[in-house]
mmCIF file as gemmi writes it, N, C-alpha and C atoms, coordinates in Angstrom:
data_model
loop_
_atom_site.group_PDB
_atom_site.id
_atom_site.type_symbol
_atom_site.label_atom_id
_atom_site.label_alt_id
_atom_site.label_comp_id
_atom_site.label_asym_id
_atom_site.label_entity_id
_atom_site.label_seq_id
_atom_site.pdbx_PDB_ins_code
_atom_site.Cartn_x
_atom_site.Cartn_y
_atom_site.Cartn_z
_atom_site.occupancy
_atom_site.B_iso_or_equiv
_atom_site.pdbx_formal_charge
_atom_site.auth_seq_id
_atom_site.auth_asym_id
_atom_site.pdbx_PDB_model_num
ATOM 1 N N . MET Axp A 1 ? -11.354 6.936 31.484 1 0 ? 1 A 1
ATOM 2 C CA . MET Axp A 1 ? -10.914 7.663 30.312 1 0 ? 1 A 1
ATOM 3 C C . MET Axp A 1 ? -11.262 9.143 30.509 1 0 ? 1 A 1
ATOM 4 N N . LYS Axp A 2 ? -10.288 10.005 30.257 1 0 ? 2 A 1
ATOM 5 C CA . LYS Axp A 2 ? -10.51 11.441 30.384 1 0 ? 2 A 1
ATOM 6 C C . LYS Axp A 2 ? -11.433 11.928 29.272 1 0 ? 2 A 1
ATOM 7 N N . LEU Axp A 3 ? -12.096 13.026 29.545 1 0 ? 3 A 1
ATOM 8 C CA . LEU Axp A 3 ? -13.036 13.584 28.58 1 0 ? 3 A 1
ATOM 9 C C . LEU Axp A 3 ? -12.36 13.869 27.241 1 0 ? 3 A 1
ATOM 10 N N . ILE Axp A 4 ? -11.178 14.449 27.253 1 0 ? 4 A 1
ATOM 11 C CA . ILE Axp A 4 ? -10.49 14.773 25.993 1 0 ? 4 A 1
ATOM 12 C C . ILE Axp A 4 ? -10.186 13.501 25.205 1 0 ? 4 A 1
ATOM 13 N N . GLU Axp A 5 ? -9.885 12.416 25.887 1 0 ? 5 A 1
ATOM 14 C CA . GLU Axp A 5 ? -9.643 11.14 25.211 1 0 ? 5 A 1
ATOM 15 C C . GLU Axp A 5 ? -10.923 10.618 24.573 1 0 ? 5 A 1
ATOM 16 N N . GLN Axp A 6 ? -12.047 10.822 25.235 1 0 ? 6 A 1
ATOM 17 C CA . GLN Axp A 6 ? -13.333 10.421 24.666 1 0 ? 6 A 1
ATOM 18 C C . GLN Axp A 6 ? -13.649 11.265 23.431 1 0 ? 6 A 1
ATOM 19 N N . ILE Axp A 7 ? -13.392 12.573 23.542 1 0 ? 7 A 1
ATOM 20 C CA . ILE Axp A 7 ? -13.656 13.475 22.419 1 0 ? 7 A 1
ATOM 21 C C . ILE Axp A 7 ? -12.806 13.093 21.216 1 0 ? 7 A 1
ATOM 22 N N . LEU Axp A 8 ? -11.546 12.757 21.457 1 0 ? 8 A 1
ATOM 23 C CA . LEU Axp A 8 ? -10.62 12.444 20.369 1 0 ? 8 A 1
ATOM 24 C C . LEU Axp A 8 ? -10.608 10.969 19.989 1 0 ? 8 A 1
ATOM 25 N N . SER Axp A 9 ? -11.518 10.192 20.562 1 0 ? 9 A 1
ATOM 26 C CA . SER Axp A 9 ? -11.556 8.766 20.223 1 0 ? 9 A 1
ATOM 27 C C . SER Axp A 9 ? -11.961 8.591 18.769 1 0 ? 9 A 1
ATOM 28 N N . GLN Axp A 10 ? -11.496 7.522 18.192 1 0 ? 10 A 1
ATOM 29 C CA . GLN Axp A 10 ? -11.773 7.241 16.782 1 0 ? 10 A 1
ATOM 30 C C . GLN Axp A 10 ? -13.272 7.192 16.509 1 0 ? 10 A 1
ATOM 31 N N . SER Axp A 11 ? -14.016 6.546 17.397 1 0 ? 11 A 1
ATOM 32 C CA . SER Axp A 11 ? -15.459 6.418 17.177 1 0 ? 11 A 1
ATOM 33 C C . SER Axp A 11 ? -16.161 7.77 17.254 1 0 ? 11 A 1
ATOM 34 N N . ASN Axp A 12 ? -15.756 8.636 18.178 1 0 ? 12 A 1
ATOM 35 C CA . ASN Axp A 12 ? -16.378 9.95 18.296 1 0 ? 12 A 1
ATOM 36 C C . ASN Axp A 12 ? -16.042 10.823 17.087 1 0 ? 12 A 1
ATOM 37 N N . LEU Axp A 13 ? -14.794 10.8 16.653 1 0 ? 13 A 1
ATOM 38 C CA . LEU Axp A 13 ? -14.405 11.594 15.489 1 0 ? 13 A 1
ATOM 39 C C . LEU Axp A 13 ? -15.107 11.104 14.231 1 0 ? 13 A 1
ATOM 40 N N . LYS Axp A 14 ? -15.24 9.794 14.106 1 0 ? 14 A 1
ATOM 41 C CA . LYS Axp A 14 ? -15.933 9.229 12.947 1 0 ? 14 A 1
ATOM 42 C C . LYS Axp A 14 ? -17.391 9.686 12.934 1 0 ? 14 A 1
ATOM 43 N N . GLU Axp A 15 ? -18.019 9.67 14.095 1 0 ? 15 A 1
ATOM 44 C CA . GLU Axp A 15 ? -19.409 10.12 14.21 1 0 ? 15 A 1
ATOM 45 C C . GLU Axp A 15 ? -19.522 11.612 13.889 1 0 ? 15 A 1
ATOM 46 N N . ALA Axp A 16 ? -18.589 12.414 14.364 1 0 ? 16 A 1
ATOM 47 C CA . ALA Axp A 16 ? -18.622 13.861 14.098 1 0 ? 16 A 1
ATOM 48 C C . ALA Axp A 16 ? -18.505 14.139 12.601 1 0 ? 16 A 1
ATOM 49 N N . ILE Axp A 17 ? -17.586 13.456 11.945 1 0 ? 17 A 1
ATOM 50 C CA . ILE Axp A 17 ? -17.417 13.639 10.498 1 0 ? 17 A 1
ATOM 51 C C . ILE Axp A 17 ? -18.678 13.199 9.772 1 0 ? 17 A 1
ATOM 52 N N . HIS Axp A 18 ? -19.255 12.096 10.208 1 0 ? 18 A 1
ATOM 53 C CA . HIS Axp A 18 ? -20.493 11.595 9.598 1 0 ? 18 A 1
ATOM 54 C C . HIS Axp A 18 ? -21.609 12.638 9.708 1 0 ? 18 A 1
ATOM 55 N N . ARG Axp A 19 ? -21.738 13.255 10.871 1 0 ? 19 A 1
ATOM 56 C CA . ARG Axp A 19 ? -22.787 14.263 11.075 1 0 ? 19 A 1
ATOM 57 C C . ARG Axp A 19 ? -22.563 15.495 10.213 1 0 ? 19 A 1
ATOM 58 N N . VAL Axp A 20 ? -21.318 15.917 10.074 1 0 ? 20 A 1
ATOM 59 C CA . VAL Axp A 20 ? -21.016 17.067 9.214 1 0 ? 20 A 1
ATOM 60 C C . VAL Axp A 20 ? -21.441 16.744 7.782 1 0 ? 20 A 1
ATOM 61 N N . LYS Axp A 21 ? -21.126 15.531 7.335 1 0 ? 21 A 1
ATOM 62 C CA . LYS Axp A 21 ? -21.477 15.134 5.965 1 0 ? 21 A 1
ATOM 63 C C . LYS Axp A 21 ? -22.989 15.06 5.777 1 0 ? 21 A 1
ATOM 64 N N . ILE Axp A 22 ? -23.701 14.497 6.745 1 0 ? 22 A 1
ATOM 65 C CA . ILE Axp A 22 ? -25.154 14.405 6.664 1 0 ? 22 A 1
ATOM 66 C C . ILE Axp A 22 ? -25.778 15.803 6.608 1 0 ? 22 A 1
ATOM 67 N N . ASN Axp A 23 ? -25.237 16.712 7.412 1 0 ? 23 A 1
ATOM 68 C CA . ASN Axp A 23 ? -25.766 18.072 7.472 1 0 ? 23 A 1
ATOM 69 C C . ASN Axp A 23 ? -25.283 18.936 6.309 1 0 ? 23 A 1
ATOM 70 N N . LYS Axp A 24 ? -24.451 18.337 5.449 1 0 ? 24 A 1
ATOM 71 C CA . LYS Axp A 24 ? -23.906 19.06 4.305 1 0 ? 24 A 1
ATOM 72 C C . LYS Axp A 24 ? -23.265 20.371 4.749 1 0 ? 24 A 1
ATOM 73 N N . GLY Axp A 25 ? -22.397 20.244 5.769 1 0 ? 25 A 1
ATOM 74 C CA . GLY Axp A 25 ? -21.738 21.405 6.352 1 0 ? 25 A 1
ATOM 75 C C . GLY Axp A 25 ? -21.105 22.317 5.315 1 0 ? 25 A 1
ATOM 76 N N . ALA Axp A 26 ? -21.203 23.594 5.555 1 0 ? 26 A 1
ATOM 77 C CA . ALA Axp A 26 ? -20.614 24.594 4.663 1 0 ? 26 A 1
ATOM 78 C C . ALA Axp A 26 ? -19.115 24.686 4.927 1 0 ? 26 A 1
ATOM 79 N N . PRO Axp A 27 ? -18.342 25.123 3.931 1 0 ? 27 A 1
ATOM 80 C CA . PRO Axp A 27 ? -16.906 25.298 4.138 1 0 ? 27 A 1
ATOM 81 C C . PRO Axp A 27 ? -16.645 26.258 5.294 1 0 ? 27 A 1
ATOM 82 N N . GLY Axp A 28 ? -15.607 25.958 6.056 1 0 ? 28 A 1
ATOM 83 C CA . GLY Axp A 28 ? -15.226 26.829 7.168 1 0 ? 28 A 1
ATOM 84 C C . GLY Axp A 28 ? -14.208 27.856 6.724 1 0 ? 28 A 1
ATOM 85 N N . VAL Axp A 29 ? -13.466 28.361 7.693 1 0 ? 29 A 1
ATOM 86 C CA . VAL Axp A 29 ? -12.467 29.385 7.381 1 0 ? 29 A 1
ATOM 87 C C . VAL Axp A 29 ? -11.373 28.853 6.463 1 0 ? 29 A 1
ATOM 88 N N . ASP Axp A 30 ? -11.182 27.537 6.456 1 0 ? 30 A 1
ATOM 89 C CA . ASP Axp A 30 ? -10.152 26.945 5.595 1 0 ? 30 A 1
ATOM 90 C C . ASP Axp A 30 ? -10.658 26.673 4.176 1 0 ? 30 A 1
ATOM 91 N N . LYS Axp A 31 ? -11.939 26.954 3.935 1 0 ? 31 A 1
ATOM 92 C CA . LYS Axp A 31 ? -12.562 26.808 2.611 1 0 ? 31 A 1
ATOM 93 C C . LYS Axp A 31 ? -12.639 25.366 2.112 1 0 ? 31 A 1
ATOM 94 N N . ARG Axp A 32 ? -12.464 24.391 2.997 1 0 ? 32 A 1
ATOM 95 C CA . ARG Axp A 32 ? -12.562 22.988 2.593 1 0 ? 32 A 1
ATOM 96 C C . ARG Axp A 32 ? -14.022 22.591 2.436 1 0 ? 32 A 1
ATOM 97 N N . MET Axp A 33 ? -14.276 21.818 1.404 1 0 ? 33 A 1
ATOM 98 C CA . MET Axp A 33 ? -15.617 21.306 1.157 1 0 ? 33 A 1
ATOM 99 C C . MET Axp A 33 ? -15.8 20.004 1.937 1 0 ? 33 A 1
ATOM 100 N N . VAL Axp A 34 ? -17.041 19.664 2.236 1 0 ? 34 A 1
ATOM 101 C CA . VAL Axp A 34 ? -17.349 18.438 2.974 1 0 ? 34 A 1
ATOM 102 C C . VAL Axp A 34 ? -16.744 17.223 2.277 1 0 ? 34 A 1
ATOM 103 N N . GLU Axp A 35 ? -16.762 17.234 0.954 1 0 ? 35 A 1
ATOM 104 C CA . GLU Axp A 35 ? -16.238 16.108 0.183 1 0 ? 35 A 1
ATOM 105 C C . GLU Axp A 35 ? -14.735 15.887 0.421 1 0 ? 35 A 1
ATOM 106 N N . GLU Axp A 36 ? -14.039 16.913 0.867 1 0 ? 36 A 1
ATOM 107 C CA . GLU Axp A 36 ? -12.594 16.818 1.11 1 0 ? 36 A 1
ATOM 108 C C . GLU Axp A 36 ? -12.269 16.337 2.517 1 0 ? 36 A 1
ATOM 109 N N . LEU Axp A 37 ? -13.272 16.293 3.369 1 0 ? 37 A 1
ATOM 110 C CA . LEU Axp A 37 ? -13.057 16.026 4.788 1 0 ? 37 A 1
ATOM 111 C C . LEU Axp A 37 ? -12.394 14.678 5.061 1 0 ? 37 A 1
ATOM 112 N N . ASP Axp A 38 ? -12.906 13.6 4.467 1 0 ? 38 A 1
ATOM 113 C CA . ASP Axp A 38 ? -12.352 12.27 4.74 1 0 ? 38 A 1
ATOM 114 C C . ASP Axp A 38 ? -10.874 12.179 4.406 1 0 ? 38 A 1
ATOM 115 N N . SER Axp A 39 ? -10.496 12.575 3.209 1 0 ? 39 A 1
ATOM 116 C CA . SER Axp A 39 ? -9.096 12.439 2.811 1 0 ? 39 A 1
ATOM 117 C C . SER Axp A 39 ? -8.203 13.363 3.63 1 0 ? 39 A 1
ATOM 118 N N . TYR Axp A 40 ? -8.667 14.576 3.917 1 0 ? 40 A 1
ATOM 119 C CA . TYR Axp A 40 ? -7.855 15.506 4.715 1 0 ? 40 A 1
ATOM 120 C C . TYR Axp A 40 ? -7.656 14.949 6.121 1 0 ? 40 A 1
ATOM 121 N N . PHE Axp A 41 ? -8.736 14.479 6.724 1 0 ? 41 A 1
ATOM 122 C CA . PHE Axp A 41 ? -8.626 13.979 8.094 1 0 ? 41 A 1
ATOM 123 C C . PHE Axp A 41 ? -7.763 12.722 8.161 1 0 ? 41 A 1
ATOM 124 N N . ARG Axp A 42 ? -7.913 11.83 7.192 1 0 ? 42 A 1
ATOM 125 C CA . ARG Axp A 42 ? -7.064 10.626 7.171 1 0 ? 42 A 1
ATOM 126 C C . ARG Axp A 42 ? -5.589 11.014 7.132 1 0 ? 42 A 1
ATOM 127 N N . LYS Axp A 43 ? -5.274 11.998 6.316 1 0 ? 43 A 1
ATOM 128 C CA . LYS Axp A 43 ? -3.878 12.415 6.133 1 0 ? 43 A 1
ATOM 129 C C . LYS Axp A 43 ? -3.336 13.155 7.357 1 0 ? 43 A 1
ATOM 130 N N . HIS Axp A 44 ? -4.164 13.943 8.031 1 0 ? 44 A 1
ATOM 131 C CA . HIS Axp A 44 ? -3.69 14.835 9.091 1 0 ? 44 A 1
ATOM 132 C C . HIS Axp A 44 ? -4.209 14.498 10.489 1 0 ? 44 A 1
ATOM 133 N N . GLN Axp A 45 ? -4.844 13.357 10.636 1 0 ? 45 A 1
ATOM 134 C CA . GLN Axp A 45 ? -5.463 12.997 11.917 1 0 ? 45 A 1
ATOM 135 C C . GLN Axp A 45 ? -4.49 13.055 13.092 1 0 ? 45 A 1
ATOM 136 N N . ALA Axp A 46 ? -3.333 12.467 12.944 1 0 ? 46 A 1
ATOM 137 C CA . ALA Axp A 46 ? -2.362 12.438 14.046 1 0 ? 46 A 1
ATOM 138 C C . ALA Axp A 46 ? -1.928 13.846 14.422 1 0 ? 46 A 1
ATOM 139 N N . GLU Axp A 47 ? -1.67 14.69 13.43 1 0 ? 47 A 1
ATOM 140 C CA . GLU Axp A 47 ? -1.261 16.078 13.697 1 0 ? 47 A 1
ATOM 141 C C . GLU Axp A 47 ? -2.362 16.842 14.421 1 0 ? 47 A 1
ATOM 142 N N . ILE Axp A 48 ? -3.593 16.654 13.988 1 0 ? 48 A 1
ATOM 143 C CA . ILE Axp A 48 ? -4.722 17.361 14.596 1 0 ? 48 A 1
ATOM 144 C C . ILE Axp A 48 ? -4.871 16.951 16.057 1 0 ? 48 A 1
ATOM 145 N N . LYS Axp A 49 ? -4.855 15.648 16.307 1 0 ? 49 A 1
ATOM 146 C CA . LYS Axp A 49 ? -4.981 15.162 17.686 1 0 ? 49 A 1
ATOM 147 C C . LYS Axp A 49 ? -3.827 15.658 18.544 1 0 ? 49 A 1
ATOM 148 N N . TYR Axp A 50 ? -2.603 15.624 18.008 1 0 ? 50 A 1
ATOM 149 C CA . TYR Axp A 50 ? -1.433 16.076 18.75 1 0 ? 50 A 1
ATOM 150 C C . TYR Axp A 50 ? -1.56 17.559 19.1 1 0 ? 50 A 1
ATOM 151 N N . ALA Axp A 51 ? -1.992 18.366 18.134 1 0 ? 51 A 1
ATOM 152 C CA . ALA Axp A 51 ? -2.126 19.805 18.363 1 0 ? 51 A 1
ATOM 153 C C . ALA Axp A 51 ? -3.151 20.087 19.464 1 0 ? 51 A 1
ATOM 154 N N . ILE Axp A 52 ? -4.246 19.337 19.466 1 0 ? 52 A 1
ATOM 155 C CA . ILE Axp A 52 ? -5.265 19.522 20.503 1 0 ? 52 A 1
ATOM 156 C C . ILE Axp A 52 ? -4.715 19.102 21.856 1 0 ? 52 A 1
ATOM 157 N N . MET Axp A 53 ? -4.06 17.948 21.907 1 0 ? 53 A 1
ATOM 158 C CA . MET Axp A 53 ? -3.502 17.468 23.178 1 0 ? 53 A 1
ATOM 159 C C . MET Axp A 53 ? -2.419 18.416 23.699 1 0 ? 53 A 1
ATOM 160 N N . LYS Axp A 54 ? -1.681 19.033 22.816 1 0 ? 54 A 1
ATOM 161 C CA . LYS Axp A 54 ? -0.616 19.961 23.209 1 0 ? 54 A 1
ATOM 162 C C . LYS Axp A 54 ? -1.187 21.204 23.888 1 0 ? 54 A 1
ATOM 163 N N . MET Axp A 55 ? -2.455 21.51 23.629 1 0 ? 55 A 1
ATOM 164 C CA . MET Axp A 55 ? -3.109 22.656 24.261 1 0 ? 55 A 1
ATOM 165 C C . MET Axp A 55 ? -3.531 22.364 25.698 1 0 ? 55 A 1
ATOM 166 N N . MET Axp A 56 ? -3.312 21.148 26.164 1 0 ? 56 A 1
ATOM 167 C CA . MET Axp A 56 ? -3.69 20.78 27.52 1 0 ? 56 A 1
ATOM 168 C C . MET Axp A 56 ? -2.546 21.155 28.467 1 0 ? 56 A 1
ATOM 169 N N . ASP Axp A 57 ? -2.899 21.645 29.663 1 0 ? 57 A 1
ATOM 170 C CA . ASP Axp A 57 ? -1.859 21.907 30.646 1 0 ? 57 A 1
ATOM 171 C C . ASP Axp A 57 ? -1.603 20.633 31.447 1 0 ? 57 A 1
ATOM 172 N N . ILE Axp A 58 ? -0.719 20.696 32.401 1 0 ? 58 A 1
ATOM 173 C CA . ILE Axp A 58 ? -0.336 19.489 33.138 1 0 ? 58 A 1
ATOM 174 C C . ILE Axp A 58 ? -1.487 18.905 33.964 1 0 ? 58 A 1
ATOM 175 N N . ASN Axp A 59 ? -2.518 19.705 34.245 1 0 ? 59 A 1
ATOM 176 C CA . ASN Axp A 59 ? -3.673 19.211 34.991 1 0 ? 59 A 1
ATOM 177 C C . ASN Axp A 59 ? -4.747 18.643 34.09 1 0 ? 59 A 1
ATOM 178 N N . GLY Axp A 60 ? -4.492 18.622 32.773 1 0 ? 60 A 1
ATOM 179 C CA . GLY Axp A 60 ? -5.468 18.08 31.844 1 0 ? 60 A 1
ATOM 180 C C . GLY Axp A 60 ? -6.525 19.084 31.412 1 0 ? 60 A 1
ATOM 181 N N . GLU Axp A 61 ? -6.336 20.358 31.758 1 0 ? 61 A 1
ATOM 182 C CA . GLU Axp A 61 ? -7.292 21.398 31.354 1 0 ? 61 A 1
ATOM 183 C C . GLU Axp A 61 ? -6.81 22.054 30.085 1 0 ? 61 A 1
ATOM 184 N N . LEU Axp A 62 ? -7.76 22.437 29.232 1 0 ? 62 A 1
ATOM 185 C CA . LEU Axp A 62 ? -7.389 23.186 28.021 1 0 ? 62 A 1
ATOM 186 C C . LEU Axp A 62 ? -6.872 24.554 28.418 1 0 ? 62 A 1
ATOM 187 N N . ILE Axp A 63 ? -5.8 24.958 27.769 1 0 ? 63 A 1
ATOM 188 C CA . ILE Axp A 63 ? -5.252 26.295 28.05 1 0 ? 63 A 1
ATOM 189 C C . ILE Axp A 63 ? -5.516 27.233 26.908 1 0 ? 63 A 1
């Protein structure tokens, strides 16, 4: 499994969201509150993953 696939795996993303919630992360540039994270990610997960994968070049490196 490629590193990007591991990063974008469901279990890794779930853990990352869990850690943000535990740390009571502050809103980012998008002004979203931690409480909004689950519903936003559920709704936009496929788009987010696609956008990240689209940034990869043909050799699998981020561009």
